[in-house]
C-alpha positions in Angstrom: 17.8 12.9 -10.4 15.1 12.8 -7.8 12.5 12.5 -10.5 14.1 9.4 -12.0 14.3 7.7 -8.6 10.6 8.6 -8.0 9.6 7.2 -11.3 11.5 4.0 -10.8 9.9 3.5 -7.4 6.5 4.2 -8.8 7.1 1.7 -11.6 8.1 -1.0 -9.1 4.9 -0.4 -7.1 2.7 -0.5 -10.2 4.4 -3.7 -11.6 4.3 -5.6 -8.3 0.6 -4.6 -7.7 -0.3 -5.6 -11.2 1.5 -9.0 -11.0 -0.1 -9.7 -7.6 -3.5 -8.7 -8.9 -3.3 -11.2 -11.8 -1.9 -13.9 -9.6 -4.7 -13.6 -7.0 -7.3 -13.3 -9.7 -6.2 -16.6 -11.2 -6.1 -18.2 -7.7 -9.6 -17.0 -7.2 -8.6 -15.1 -4.0 -9.7 -11.6 -3.0 -7.7 -8.9 -4.8 -7.6 -6.8 -1.7 -5.6 -9.6 0.0 -3.3 -9.4 -3.0 -2.7 -5.7 -2.4 -1.8 -6.4 1.2 0.7 -9.0 0.0 2.1 -6.6 -2.5 2.6 -4.0 0.3 4.5 -6.6 2.3 6.7 -7.4 -0.7 7.4 -3.8 -1.5 7.7 -2.7 2.1 10.9 -1.4 3.6 11.5 -4.3 6.0 11.3 -7.2 3.5 14.5 -9.1 3.4 17.0 -9.5 1.7 16.9 -6.1 0.0 14.6 -3.1 -0.1 12.9 -2.6 -3.5 12.0 1.1 -2.9 14.9 3.6 -2.6 13.0 6.7 -1.5 10.6 5.7 1.3 9.5 9.2 2.1 8.2 9.9 -1.5 6.2 6.7 -1.5 4.8 7.4 1.9 3.7 10.8 0.8 2.1 9.3 -2.3 0.2 6.7 -0.3 -1.4 9.4 1.9 
């Protein structure tokens, strides 16, 4: 069951990063700024609900 949660979390990260990349490219803004915005959207403290269920797995992946 842990693998399914990890794959769902990874898919959320990839989809949000992809959408933000396309959006910032069309707005002619730096893509790196878009990645920062994606991190804020995906982050654990974004109201009203967290998108990622296993924070530790994503933190390990980011390192």
